[in-house]
C-alpha positions as CSV (number, residue, x, y, z in Angstrom):
1,M,73.9,-0.9,4.6
2,S,72.7,-4.3,5.5
3,R,70.1,-4.6,8.2
4,P,69.6,-8.2,9.4
5,S,66.2,-9.3,10.4
6,L,65.4,-9.2,14.1
7,L,61.9,-10.5,13.9
8,A,62.9,-14.1,14.6
9,P,64.9,-13.5,17.8
10,V,62.1,-11.3,19.1
11,L,59.4,-13.9,18.3
12,G,61.5,-16.9,19.5
13,L,61.6,-18.4,16.0
14,V,64.3,-18.9,13.5
15,V,64.4,-17.0,10.2
16,V,66.4,-19.1,7.6
17,H,66.9,-16.1,5.3
18,A,65.7,-12.5,5.1
19,A,63.5,-13.4,2.2
20,C,61.5,-16.0,4.1
21,A,58.4,-15.4,6.2
22,V,57.8,-16.1,9.8
23,A,54.4,-15.3,11.2
24,A,53.4,-15.1,14.8
25,P,50.3,-16.9,15.9
26,T,47.2,-14.8,15.7
27,E,45.2,-13.9,18.8
28,Q,43.2,-17.0,18.1
29,G,46.3,-19.2,18.5
30,T,46.6,-20.4,14.9
31,E,49.9,-21.7,13.8
32,P,52.3,-19.6,11.8
33,R,53.2,-20.1,8.2
34,V,56.6,-20.0,6.4
35,Q,56.6,-18.9,2.8
36,R,59.1,-18.2,0.1
37,G,58.3,-16.9,-3.3
38,P,59.8,-18.0,-6.6
39,D,63.3,-16.7,-7.2
40,S,63.2,-14.8,-3.9
41,R,66.5,-13.3,-2.8
42,D,67.8,-11.0,-0.1
43,S,68.7,-7.8,-1.8
44,H,71.1,-6.9,1.1
45,D,73.3,-10.0,1.4
46,D,74.8,-12.6,-0.9
47,P,72.9,-15.9,-0.3
48,E,74.7,-18.6,1.6
49,P,74.8,-22.1,0.0
50,D,72.3,-24.5,1.5
51,D,74.3,-27.1,3.3
52,G,71.2,-29.0,4.4
53,A,71.7,-28.2,8.1
54,D,68.6,-27.8,10.3
55,R,68.2,-24.2,11.2
56,G,65.2,-24.6,13.3
57,S,62.4,-23.9,10.8
58,A,60.1,-25.8,8.5
59,P,61.2,-26.2,4.8
60,I,60.6,-23.2,2.7
61,A,57.7,-23.4,0.3
62,P,56.4,-21.2,-2.5
63,P,53.3,-19.0,-1.8
64,D,50.9,-21.4,-3.3
65,A,52.0,-24.1,-1.0
66,P,52.5,-22.7,2.5
67,T,54.3,-24.9,5.0
68,E,53.3,-24.8,8.6
69,T,55.9,-24.8,11.4
70,T,55.5,-25.1,15.1
71,P,55.7,-21.9,17.1
72,A,58.1,-21.5,20.0
73,A,56.7,-22.1,23.4
74,P,55.3,-19.0,25.0
75,P,57.1,-17.3,27.9
76,D,56.6,-18.7,31.4
77,G,53.2,-17.6,32.7
78,A,51.8,-16.6,29.2
79,P,48.5,-18.1,28.3
80,A,48.5,-20.7,25.6
81,G,47.8,-19.3,22.1
82,S,48.8,-15.8,23.1
83,P,50.9,-13.8,20.6
84,P,54.6,-13.7,21.5
85,A,55.6,-10.7,23.6
86,S,58.1,-8.2,22.1
87,P,60.0,-5.7,24.2
88,R,58.8,-2.1,24.8
89,A,60.6,0.3,22.5
90,D,63.8,1.7,23.8
91,P,63.6,5.5,23.5
92,V,66.9,5.4,21.7
93,V,65.6,3.0,19.1
94,A,62.1,4.5,18.8
95,R,62.7,6.5,15.6
96,P,60.0,8.8,14.3
97,V,57.4,6.8,12.4
98,V,55.4,7.8,9.3
99,L,52.1,6.0,8.7
100,V,50.9,5.9,5.1
101,H,47.2,5.1,4.3
102,G,45.8,3.3,1.3
103,I,43.3,4.3,-1.4
104,S,40.3,6.2,-0.1
105,G,41.9,6.0,3.4
106,G,43.2,8.7,5.7
107,A,45.2,9.6,8.7
108,T,42.4,8.5,11.0
109,D,42.9,4.9,9.9
110,F,45.9,4.7,12.2
111,A,44.2,6.1,15.4
112,A,44.4,2.8,17.3
113,M,47.9,2.1,16.1
114,I,49.1,5.6,17.2
115,E,47.8,5.0,20.7
116,R,49.6,1.7,20.9
117,L,52.9,3.2,19.7
118,V,52.6,6.0,22.2
119,A,51.9,3.5,25.0
120,D,54.9,1.5,24.0
121,G,57.3,4.4,24.2
122,W,57.1,6.4,21.0
123,P,56.7,10.2,21.7
124,R,53.3,11.2,20.3
125,D,54.8,14.0,18.3
126,H,57.2,11.6,16.6
127,V,54.4,9.5,15.1
128,V,52.8,11.1,12.0
129,A,49.9,9.7,9.9
130,V,50.0,11.1,6.4
131,Q,46.8,12.5,4.9
132,Y,47.2,12.6,1.1
133,S,45.5,15.6,-0.6
134,D,43.6,13.3,-3.0
135,P,43.2,9.9,-1.2
136,S,40.8,8.4,-3.7
137,W,42.1,9.5,-7.1
138,G,45.6,10.8,-6.5
139,C,48.4,9.2,-8.4
140,N,50.9,7.2,-6.4
141,V,53.8,9.1,-7.9
142,D,52.3,12.4,-6.7
143,N,51.5,10.9,-3.3
144,A,55.1,9.9,-3.0
145,A,56.2,13.5,-3.5
146,E,53.8,14.5,-0.6
147,L,55.3,11.7,1.5
148,A,58.8,13.0,0.9
149,R,57.8,16.4,2.2
150,V,56.2,14.9,5.3
151,V,59.4,12.9,6.0
152,D,61.6,16.0,5.5
153,E,59.4,18.0,7.9
154,L,59.4,15.3,10.5
155,R,63.2,14.9,10.4
156,A,63.7,18.6,10.6
157,R,61.4,19.0,13.6
158,T,62.7,16.0,15.5
159,G,66.4,16.2,14.5
160,A,66.2,12.5,13.6
161,A,68.6,11.2,10.9
162,E,66.2,8.4,10.0
163,V,62.5,7.5,10.2
164,D,60.5,4.3,9.9
165,I,57.6,3.9,7.5
166,V,54.4,1.7,8.0
167,A,52.3,1.6,4.9
168,H,48.8,0.0,4.5
169,S,47.3,-1.3,1.2
170,M,48.0,1.0,-1.7
171,G,50.1,3.2,0.5
172,S,52.8,0.6,-0.1
173,L,53.1,1.8,-3.7
174,S,53.6,5.5,-3.0
175,S,55.9,4.8,-0.1
176,R,58.0,2.4,-2.1
177,H,58.2,4.9,-5.0
178,Y,59.5,7.4,-2.4
179,V,62.1,5.0,-1.1
180,K,63.3,3.8,-4.5
181,H,63.1,6.8,-6.7
182,L,62.9,10.0,-4.5
183,G,65.8,9.4,-2.1
184,G,64.0,7.7,0.7
185,A,66.4,4.8,0.9
186,S,69.0,7.0,2.6
187,V,66.7,8.2,5.4
188,V,64.3,5.2,6.0
189,A,65.6,2.7,8.6
190,T,62.7,0.3,8.6
191,Y,59.9,-0.2,6.2
192,V,56.8,-2.3,7.1
193,S,53.8,-2.9,4.9
194,L,50.4,-4.2,6.0
195,G,48.4,-5.9,3.2
196,G,50.7,-4.0,0.7
197,M,49.8,-4.2,-3.0
198,H,53.3,-4.9,-4.0
199,L,52.6,-7.1,-7.0
200,G,49.5,-5.2,-8.1
201,L,46.1,-6.6,-8.7
202,F,44.2,-8.0,-11.7
203,T,40.9,-6.2,-11.4
204,P,42.2,-2.7,-11.9
205,C,43.7,-3.8,-15.2
206,L,40.1,-4.2,-16.5
207,S,39.1,-0.6,-15.9
208,P,38.2,1.2,-19.2
209,L,38.9,4.6,-17.6
210,P,42.2,6.3,-18.2
211,V,42.7,6.9,-14.4
212,C,46.2,6.8,-13.3
213,V,45.5,5.2,-9.9
214,W,43.9,2.2,-11.6
215,Q,46.7,2.0,-14.1
216,E,49.2,2.1,-11.2
217,L,47.4,-0.7,-9.4
218,C,47.3,-3.0,-12.4
219,E,49.6,-6.0,-11.9
220,T,51.0,-5.5,-15.4
221,G,51.2,-1.7,-15.1
222,E,54.3,0.4,-15.5
223,L,54.5,1.5,-11.8
224,V,54.3,-2.1,-10.4
225,G,56.9,-3.1,-13.0
226,L,59.3,-0.3,-12.1
227,L,58.9,-0.9,-8.3
228,N,59.6,-4.6,-8.6
229,A,62.5,-4.4,-11.0
230,A,65.7,-5.3,-9.2
231,P,66.3,-4.2,-6.6
232,A,62.7,-4.3,-5.4
233,T,64.0,-3.6,-1.9
234,P,66.9,-1.1,-2.2
235,D,69.8,-1.3,0.3
236,G,69.3,0.9,3.3
237,P,66.0,0.1,5.0
238,R,65.1,-3.2,6.6
239,W,62.0,-4.5,4.8
240,T,59.0,-6.4,6.2
241,S,55.8,-7.2,4.4
242,I,52.9,-8.5,6.6
243,A,49.9,-10.2,4.8
244,S,47.0,-12.3,5.9
245,T,45.1,-15.3,4.6
246,G,42.0,-13.5,5.6
247,D,42.7,-10.5,3.4
248,E,40.2,-10.6,0.5
249,T,41.5,-7.4,-1.0
250,V,45.2,-8.2,-1.2
251,P,45.9,-11.9,-0.8
252,P,49.3,-12.9,0.5
253,E,50.6,-13.8,-3.0
254,R,50.0,-10.3,-4.2
255,A,51.6,-8.8,-1.0
256,W,54.9,-10.6,-1.6
257,L,57.9,-8.3,-1.6
258,D,61.1,-9.7,-3.0
259,G,64.0,-9.3,-0.6
260,A,61.8,-8.6,2.5
261,D,60.8,-10.6,5.5
262,N,57.4,-11.8,4.2
263,V,55.1,-12.6,7.1
264,V,51.7,-14.3,6.7
265,V,49.2,-14.4,9.5
266,D,45.9,-16.2,9.5
267,G,42.4,-14.9,9.4
268,V,42.9,-11.1,9.7
269,S,40.9,-8.9,7.3
270,H,42.4,-6.2,5.1
271,E,41.3,-3.4,7.4
272,G,41.9,-5.6,10.4
273,L,45.6,-5.5,9.8
274,L,45.6,-2.0,11.2
275,E,44.3,-3.0,14.6
276,D,45.0,-6.7,15.1
277,G,47.1,-7.3,18.2
278,A,49.3,-10.0,16.8
279,V,50.0,-8.0,13.6
280,Y,50.8,-5.0,15.8
281,A,53.3,-7.1,17.8
282,L,55.1,-8.1,14.5
283,M,55.2,-4.5,13.3
284,R,56.4,-3.2,16.7
285,A,59.2,-5.8,16.7
286,A,60.4,-4.6,13.3
287,L,60.2,-1.0,14.4
288,S,62.1,-1.7,17.6
289,A,65.2,-3.0,15.8
290,P,68.3,-0.8,16.1
């Protein structure tokens, strides 16, 4: 089922296509960037022919040549440079949320995010942060099976037909494996990654150790290849990938997710993506979509 992007209306900007990226200004007021990767496509809808009409955004550029666009004016009374406001979650729209940590991370990584979600209308017992049994060395495919059990338990407890997933860093690989290969596409409504290692990294490829987690993180490894084979973003969920120019662990070009709304903010660190206010506003907008 196609789920059109609602980030642009919420932020007061125009998304040309679901595979483009629109970033809100950071709390420092920097301008957003619009990106499109090579051969990008929207996995949910057939692309419309480009008639050259002005749709209200800057021209789309590949990741290595980001194009800046002018943000919409802030609401009346809002201070200059403040992040765009997004509506509080409607209790009907506030689906249960599963938060997925990255390598060597844990459930406590999401402490600040959980408090923000609860303050914005999500019932506390509907927000679950996963704690993988082996956060440092566990294989992503094994972590995905643990995630499947967490989602099943949350749906059974809350009676919800669907859940949303927010994944940080390497958590994007286990959660995407769950969605693509373990049936998650039928029960995940919205998927958001923060600094997700979607295209893998080069350094893990150099490891001489036969450790599955490093093999899975390698940009030429089997897992990365399988996840990014078409469709990289299966039908069902609405997909968003948020990256930052200040992320020295997963640069934006490695966080690119074909078929998703690819959002790039400026100057936020890899761990800072979990607590930055502007990033949270983008994530909340995605989660608040019906």
